[in-house]
N, C-alpha and C positions, 0 to 999 in steps of 0.2 A: 897385359889386358887380354882376356879370353872372350871371344865373340861366339855366340851360340846361334845356330840357324836350324830351321825345321829339317829333319832328316830327309823328307821327301824331296827337298829342293837341293840336296847335295850335288846331284849331277850338274847343276849350273856351274859349279866350281871346277868341274873336270870335263869341260866340253871337248869332244873329239874334233880333230881338225876338219873332218868331212861334214860336220854339222854347221850349217849356215843360219838356221833359224831355231831359236829356243822359244817355245810357246808355253807360258805358264797360265793356267786357268783355274778357276774355282770361285767360290762365293766370298763374302766379306769375312775378314778375320783370319784368312789363311796365311797372311804374312808375305804375299807375293811381292808387292811393291817395296816393302821395307827390306826384304832380302835382296832384291835387285839393286836398290839404292846403296846398300852397304857393300855389296859385291863390286859395283862399279867404282865406288870411291876407293876401295882397297886396290882394285886393278889399276886405277889412275895413279896411285902412289907407287905401285910396283913397276910400272913402265909408262912412258908418255903416250897417251891415247887421246883421240878426239871423239867425244861422245855426243851424238845428237839425240836429244830427248824430245820426242815429238808426240803430238796429239792430232787428231783430225781437226778439232776446233780448239783454239787457244787465243782468246781475245786479249788476254793480259798475262803477264808473267805469273800472277797469283793462281792462274788456272793450270799451271805446269807443275812438274815435280821439283821445281826449284826450292820450294819451302821444305819439302821432305828431305832433300839432299842437305840443305843448310842446317836443318835440325840435327841430322846425323853428324855433320861436321862439328857443330857446337858440342854435342853430347860426348864425342870421343876425342875432341881437340885435334882433329886431323889438320895437317898443314896445307890448307887451301885458302885462297883469297876469294872471298865472296862479294860480288857486286850485285846491283839490282837486276842485271840481265845475264850475267855469266858467272861461272865458277872455274877457277884456274889453280893449278899447283905450280910450284917452283920448277918442277922437272919437265914442264911443257904440256901436261895434261889439261884438257879443256872440256867443259860441259856447255853445250849450246841448246837453246830451247826454241821450239818452233811449233806453230799450228799449220797444218798442211792444206786445209780446205781453201783458204783464201790466197794461197801462193800460186804464182804462175808456174808453168812447166819449167821455164828457164831458172826461176829462183830455186825450185826444188833441185834441179840438176846442178846447182852451184855447190851442193854438199858432197861432191865426189870424194873429198879427202877424209871422210868420216871412217873411223875404225869400228865403232859399235853404234848401232841405232837402237834406242829403247823406245818402243811404241807402247805408251800407257793408254788404257781404255781402248785396247786394240779392236774390240767389237764394233767401234764406231767408225773405223777407217773405211773409206769408200773404195770401190774397185779402181776408180780413176787415180786416187792417191797411191794405191799399191802398185798400179801399173807403171807409174812414173818413178816412185821412190825405190822400189826393190832393184831395178837395173842400175840405178844411180850409185848405190852403195856397193861398189864392186872392187875396191882395193884388195890387194893380197892380204888374206887373213881377216878381212872384215866380216861382220856377222850382225844378226838382228836378235834382239830380245823383245818379246811381245808379252804383255800382261793384260789379262782380260777376264771379265765375267760375261759369259755369252748372253747375247740379247735375243737373237733369233736362230732358228735352225740353219739359215743360210747366211750367217754373218760372213762377209767377203773374205776376211782373214782366215776363218776356220775352213771355209770352202776351199781356199787356195792351198793351205798347208796341210790340213788334216784329212779332208775328204779325198784329196788326190793321192794320199798315202805316199808322200815324198820321202825319199831316203835321207835327205839332208835336214830333216826336222827332228828335234828333240821335243817331245810333248810331255809336260809335267802337269799334274793336277793335284791340288791340295785344298782341304776344307778347314774350317775353324777348329774342329775337334782333332785335327792332326797337327795343329800348331800349338806347342806347349807355351808359347809366349802370348797367346791370345788372351786379352784381359777378361777377367771374370764378368765384367759388365756386358761385354759383347756376347759371351756365352749365355748369360741370362736372357739377353734380348733375343738371341737365336731360339732358345727353348720356348720362350713365350710365343714367338712367331710360329714355331713348329706346331704348337697347340691350337692357336687361334686362326691361322691362315696357311694351310699346308702348301698352297700354290705359290704364295709369296715366299714362303720358306725355301721352296725348291729353287726359285730364281735368285733370291738375295743371298741365301746362306749356302746353297749347294752349287750355285753357278749354272743351273739348268736354263735352257732357252726360255724366254718369256712367253713365246707363242709357239703353238704346235702347227705343223702343216695341216691344211684342211683335209688331207688324205691320211692323216695318222689314224690308226685303228683304235688305239686305247686312249682314253681321256687321262691326262696326267693327274688331275685331281682325284679321280677314282683310284688310281694306282697308289698315290701318296696316302690316301686314307687307309687303304689296305695295308700299307707299310707301317702306319702308326697304330694300327689296331692290335689289341691283345685279346684273343678269344680262347676258349677252352678247347683242348685237343680231344675231340670225341669222334670216333669212327674208325674205319679201316685205314691201314697204312699202305700208301701207294708211292711208287718211285718212278721218276722220269729220268731217262738216260739219253743225252745227246752226244754222239760220238764225233770226235774231231776228224775232219776230212783232210786237212793240210797241216803243215808244220807249225804255223803260228796260231792255228785254231785250238780251242780248249775243249776237252771232254768234260762234260758237266753233269753232275747228279743232283737231283732234288728229291726230298722225301716229305710227304705230308701225312698227317693223321686227321682224317676228316677234312675240314676246310682250313686247317692251320699248317703252314709250312714249318717243319720242325728241324730239318737238317739239310746241309748241302756239302758238296765236295767237288773239287775240280782237279784236273790233271793235264799235263802236256807231255808229248813225246812218248806215248805208250802204244804198243801194238794191241791188236784186238784181244789176244789171249789174256794179257795183263789187265786190260779194261774189264773183261768179263770177270776175272777174279776179284777185282776191286768192287765191281757192281754186285757180285755175289755176297761179299762181306758187308757191303753197305745196306743190302736189302734182306738180311736174314729174317727180319721181323715183318716183311712186307707181304701183303696178299697179292699184289700185282706189281710187275716190273715192266714199264712201257719203254721200249727201245726204238729210237729212230733207226729203222731197218734199211734206210736208203744207203747204198754204197757200202762203205767199210762197216757200217753198223750191222750189216747182215752177219758178219763174223762174230760179233759180240752176242747177237741173238742165238746163233747156233751153239756157241759155247755154253750159254746159260741154259739152253734147252737140254743139253747133254748133262748138265748138273741137276736136271729135274726141277728147275726153277719156274715159277708161274709167269711166263713171259707173254707180253702182248707185242707183236711185231707191227710197227706202224711205219708205213712208207709215206713220207711227206708228199710225194708226187702221185700217190695212188688216188683212186676214185673216192670222192666224198660220199657220205651217207645220203645227203640230200643233193643230188646231182643238178637239180633245178636251180639251186642257190649258189653252189660252189663248184669250181672246175677241178679241185684237188683237195686232198686231205689237209694240207697245211693251212689253206685258206679257211676251211671249216673250223679247224682247231682255234685259230685266232679269233674268229667271230663268235664262236661258242664261249671262249674265255671272256670275251667282252660282255656277253650276256650274263655270265656267271659273276663277274666282278661288279657289275652294276646292280644285280639283284640280290646277291648273297653277301654276307659279312665274312669274307675270307681274310686270312692273315698272310701277308707276304713278308719276306726278309727286308729289313731296312738297308738296302744296298743301292748305292748311287749308280753303279754300272748296270745293274738290273733295271733300274728306273729308266735309264737312257735307252736301253735296248727295247724295253716294253713300249715306251711312248714315242719311239722314232720309226717304228716299222710302218710302212705305208701300203696302200692298196689302190687298185684301179678296177676297171671293168673290162671283161672280155667281150667278144663280139656278140655273145648271147645275153649280155647284160648282167652276168654273174660277177660278184666281187672276187677279185683275185689278189692275193698277197704278193708283194714283190719278193723275188727270189733271194736266197742268202747271198748270192754273188752280187746282185744289184745293191742290196743293203750294205755289203762290205765295201763296194766301190764308193758309196756315198758317205758311209760312217767311218770307214777305215778299219773295221773289225767285224768279225762274224758274230751274229746274234746268238751265241751258244747258250748263254744263261737263259735268255727269254724262251728259246725253243725247248730247253730241258724243263723249264717250269711249266710250259704249256702241256708238254707230254705228261707231266706229273698230274695235272688236273684234267686231262682228256679222258673220256670214257667211251663205252659202247663198242668195244672190240672184244672178241672172244678170247679168253685166256687159254693158252696152249700149255698143257702139262704132259710130260713124257716120263714113264716109269721104266726101269730096267729090271729084269729078273733072270 
C-alpha cells in the first residue's frame, strides 16, 4: 500500500528532537487534519504511544476527530480496535478524546502520561487551557501537533507559538491549491467564493484571520480586490528594492508597469554588491529604481549609481514630504499607498504572504497627533517575520523623489 501526502506537510514526518510544537495552518481543503490523522495512526502502529486528541469545546464524541480516525482505519484496514469513546491497538497505542473548556485544572493535569497531543481547531483554544495543558504534557519526547484555520490576529495559540518566534516550533502552512488530493468539488467552491466574496475567500480558503486590528493600515478587502484584478500594463516601468538587514530577512524586488505589478524576485544571504548586480539585471527596462537606502541598502544604492542607473534613494526613517501629517517617510509611504489602492484600480500579485504583510502592519499616533507606522522590528516581534515583501511593493509604488543619475566620461 502506497500512501501519498501533500509535499508541504512532509516535515511532519521528520520532526527534529528539539521541536516540541508543530503548527499546521491554512484554509479548507489543505489536507491538514487528514494528514495528521494518517500520520498518528501510522505512528501508533510503529510504536506504542498515547495520543490525546483535544478541542477547546467537545460536548460529544461526534465533535472530536474520532470519526476521522475511524474512517481512516476502515479505509486502510489498520489493526485498531475502535469503541465509541476510544481507539486502541494491540501494541498498546491509545487515542483519547477530550474537550478542555469544561475540564477542571486537576482533570487536565491527569493527562501527564501523554506522548502526543493533537489540538484540532487550535484557533479556538483559550489562554487558560493552553496555560494548563502545555506544562502538563511534559514526558520525555512528548510533543504537540496543532491544526488550525486562524480566526483573529490575536488567536492565543498563534500569539503563543508564532508571534513569540519560539525556536521549538515548526510552522507549516498549506492551502487547497497545494494539496493534490483536494476534491474538485472543493476547488470549484473555492473559486466561486473567490469571485463572489473575496473576504470570505481569504478566511475560509486561505486561512487569513477573520477580523483585522482596528489599527491595521490597509483594508483586507481592498488588497484582495487588487490581487484578483487583471488590468492592462500601461505606463512607465518602476522597481522597488527592499534590502535584507539580517540573516533571516529577505531582499525583495518588485516591478510594475503603470499600475500593474508585473514581476518580482527575492534573495537571501547576498552581500550588497551581489544585490546591486541582481537589481541592475532585474531593472534593465526600468525608468526608476527605488531602493530602501536605510542601513545596508546604502551600499546597494551606491553600486547602482556607479552603474549609471536611475536610482531613487529612499530612507524609511527620513523626513516625510508632508511633515504635518507624518513623522517619517515610511509612514507617509503606507498611507499614500492606502489612498492609491482605494482610489485607483491597481493590480497586485496574488500572494498569500504579501497579503498577510500588507494587511497586518499597524499604526499609532505620535505626540503631535501624526500617524506613525510601527517599525520593522515591532512588526517582526509580533508577526515573526520582517515585512520585506510589503515594503518592497510600497517602494515600487512610491513617487515624488528626485531621480539621481551619474555619468562617467
